[in-house]
C-alpha positions, 0 to 999 in steps of 0.5 A: 499499499501507499506506493510500497509496490514500487520496492517489488517492481524494483526487485523484479528489475534486479532479477529476483525470481519470485518477484519477476514471476509475479510481474510477468504474470500479472502485468502487461509488457509495458509494465514489466519494467520500471520504465514502462511505469514512468512512461505511463505516469509521464502523462501527468505533468511532473508525474503529479496528480494535483498538477494534472487536476489543475490543468484545464480540460483541453490539455487532457488526453485518454491517457491522463485518465488511464495514469490516474487509475495506474496512480490509484493502483499504486496508492492501493493495489487491488485485484478488483476494486473501485476508486474514487478521487475527491475533487475540489471545484477547480478539479472538478470543473477540469476533469468534467471539461476533459470528459465532455471534450473527450466523449465529443472527440472520440477519445472516450466512449460513452457507455452504460454502467452497472455502477453508482449513477449507471453512466460512464465512458470507456477509456479501454483504447490502448489500455494495457496494464493488468492482464485480463483487465481490458476495461477502464471504466471512468465516471463522475460521480457526486455532481448533484450532492456538490460532492464530486468524485472521479470514479475509475474502475478496472474491468475484464472486458470492455463493453462495446456496441453490438454483440462483440465477444468483449461485450458478451464476456462483460455481461456474462461477468455481470451475471456472475456478480449478480448471483454471487456478489463478486464478479468472475476472476479476470487475473488468477495470477493477481488473485493468488498474489492477493491471497498472500500479500499485504501489499495487494487487497483482493477486493475493495469495491462499491458494489454491495455484497449479497449479505449487505443487500439483504441487510438494505432490503430489511432496512427498507433502503434501495438503490446503489448509492446508499451510504454507510451513515444511512445504514447505521442510522436505519439500524439504530432506529430499527434497535429502538432508538428514536434519535438519529445518529449526530450530523457530524458522524454522517459528514465524516467517515473517519469519525463515523468508523470510530464511532462504530467499533469498540465496545461502546461503538454502534456495532456492539450496540446492534449486537446487544440489541439483536433480538430487537432487530430481529423483531423489527425483521432485521438479521444482525448475524455474524455475517453483517457484523463482520461486513460493518466492522470491515466497513468501519476500519476501511474508513478508519484507515482512510488517509483523509475524511470523506463525507460519504462511503457507499461500501468498499471503494477506496476514496482518496485525494490527490494529495493521497496519491501524490504521497505514494507516488513520492514512495513509488519513486523511490524504487521506481525513478 
C-alpha cells in the first residue's frame, strides 16, 4: 500500500525470481520494467496528480485518465476494486471539461454502467496495464450533492456496441456478480498474489455484497448509492432508538468509523440489540457484523476523512496519491 509496490517492481528489475515471476504473470508488457511505469505516469505533468487536476480540460487526453488509475493502483493495489478521487471545485471543472471534450472527440466512448450513477465512459483504447483487464471505466459521481468524485474501475472486458465477444464476456461477468456478489476472476495470477500479500487487497469495490444487499432490503433501503451512515442510522432506529445519529458523524467517514468500533460503538450496540432488531425483521448476524466492522476499519484507515462511503470503494485525494507516488519513485524512478 501507499506506493510500497514499487519495491517489488524494483526487486523484479534486479532479477529476484519470485518478483520477476509475479510481474510477468500480472502486468502487461509495458509494465514489466520500471521504464514502462514511468512512461505511463509521464501522462501527468511532473508525474503529479494535483498538477494534472489543475490543468484545463483541453490539455487532457485519454491517457491522463489511464495514468490516474495507475496512480490509484500504486496507492492501494487491488485485484478487484473501485477508486474515487475527491475533486475540489477547480478539479471538478477541469475533469468534467476533459470528460465532455474527450467524449465529443472520441477519445472516450460513452457507455452504460452497473455502478453508482449507471452512466460512464470507456477509456479502454490503448489500455494494457493488468493482464486480463481490458476495460477502464470512467465516471463522475457526486455532482448532484456538490461532493464530486472521479470514479475509476478496471474491468475484465470492454462494453462495446453490438454483440462483440468483449460485450458478451462483460455481460457474463455481470451475471456472475449478481448471483455471487463478486465478478468472475479476470487474472488468476493477481488473485493468487493478493491472497498472500499484504501489499495487494483482493476486493475493494463500491458494489454491495449479497449479505449487505439482504440487510438493505430488511432496512427498506434501495439503490446503489446508499451510504454507510444511512445504514447505521436505519439500524439505530430499528434497534429501538428514536433519535438519529449525530450530523457530524454523517459527514465524516473517519469519525463514523471510529463511532462504529469498540465496546461502546454502534456495532456492539446493534449486537446487544440483536433480538429487538430480529423483531423488526432485521437479521443482525455474524456476517453483517463482520461486514460493518470491515467498512468501519476501512473508513478509519483511509488517509483523509470523506463525507460519504458507499461500501468498500477506495476513496482518495490527489494529495494522498501524490504522497504514494513519492514513495513509489524511491524505487521506480
